[in-house]
C-alpha positions as CSV (number, residue, x, y, z in Angstrom):
1,M,29.2,-5.6,-8.6
2,G,30.9,-8.9,-9.1
3,G,29.9,-12.4,-10.3
4,G,27.5,-12.4,-13.2
5,W,27.5,-8.6,-13.5
6,A,31.3,-8.6,-13.9
7,C,30.9,-11.1,-16.7
8,I,28.2,-9.0,-18.4
9,R,30.4,-5.9,-18.2
10,Q,33.5,-7.8,-19.5
11,K,31.6,-9.2,-22.5
12,E,29.6,-6.0,-23.3
13,S,32.3,-3.4,-22.9
14,S,35.6,-4.9,-21.7
15,N,34.6,-3.5,-18.3
16,N,34.7,0.1,-19.7
17,Y,32.1,2.3,-18.2
18,Q,32.7,4.9,-20.9
19,A,32.5,2.5,-23.9
20,R,30.5,3.5,-26.9
21,S,29.3,1.4,-29.8
22,G,26.9,3.1,-32.1
23,P,23.8,4.1,-30.1
24,Y,25.0,2.1,-27.1
25,Y,26.9,3.4,-24.1
26,G,28.6,2.3,-21.0
27,A,29.6,-0.9,-19.2
28,Y,26.3,-2.5,-19.9
29,Q,25.8,-1.0,-23.4
30,F,22.5,0.8,-22.8
31,D,20.6,2.6,-25.5
32,R,19.0,5.9,-24.6
33,G,15.4,4.5,-24.3
34,T,16.4,1.6,-22.0
35,W,18.5,4.0,-19.9
36,A,15.6,6.4,-19.3
37,A,12.9,3.8,-18.9
38,N,14.8,2.2,-16.0
39,G,15.6,5.2,-13.9
40,G,18.7,6.6,-15.7
41,D,18.9,10.4,-15.7
42,P,18.5,11.4,-19.4
43,N,21.0,14.2,-18.8
44,T,23.7,11.7,-17.7
45,F,23.3,9.3,-20.6
46,G,26.8,9.1,-22.2
47,N,28.5,10.3,-19.0
48,A,27.1,8.5,-16.1
49,S,29.1,7.3,-13.1
50,P,29.8,3.6,-12.6
51,A,27.4,3.6,-9.6
52,E,24.6,5.0,-11.7
53,Q,25.2,2.5,-14.5
54,D,25.2,-0.3,-12.0
55,R,22.0,0.9,-10.4
56,V,20.2,1.2,-13.8
57,A,21.5,-2.3,-14.8
58,Q,20.1,-3.8,-11.7
59,T,16.7,-2.0,-12.2
60,T,16.6,-3.2,-15.8
61,Q,17.3,-6.7,-14.8
62,S,14.7,-6.8,-12.0
63,R,12.1,-5.5,-14.5
64,R,13.0,-7.5,-17.6
65,G,15.2,-10.3,-16.5
66,W,18.3,-11.0,-18.6
67,S,16.5,-10.3,-21.9
68,P,18.4,-7.0,-22.5
69,W,21.6,-9.0,-22.6
70,P,20.4,-12.2,-24.4
71,A,23.7,-13.5,-25.8
72,T,25.9,-12.2,-23.1
73,S,23.7,-13.6,-20.3
74,R,23.9,-17.0,-21.9
75,M,27.7,-16.8,-22.3
76,C,27.9,-15.8,-18.6
77,H,25.6,-18.8,-17.6
78,L,22.9,-16.5,-16.2
79,R,20.1,-18.2,-18.1
């Protein structure tokens, strides 16, 4: 996914789908609860494919807007 999503990934994780920062994981820095609540397989949290992370990010955004990425979405001019 390009455009705004590429910007989110770059700012959140330097585009690293395996990034970890405390309880956050992946290119979009999901926590376990957000991951599971938006269709992520609980068994793949911490080791999900890029395609699965992209899908969960899109689902999260369609349900909650850009609020899961408040500062990043502003930096990326998405809100």
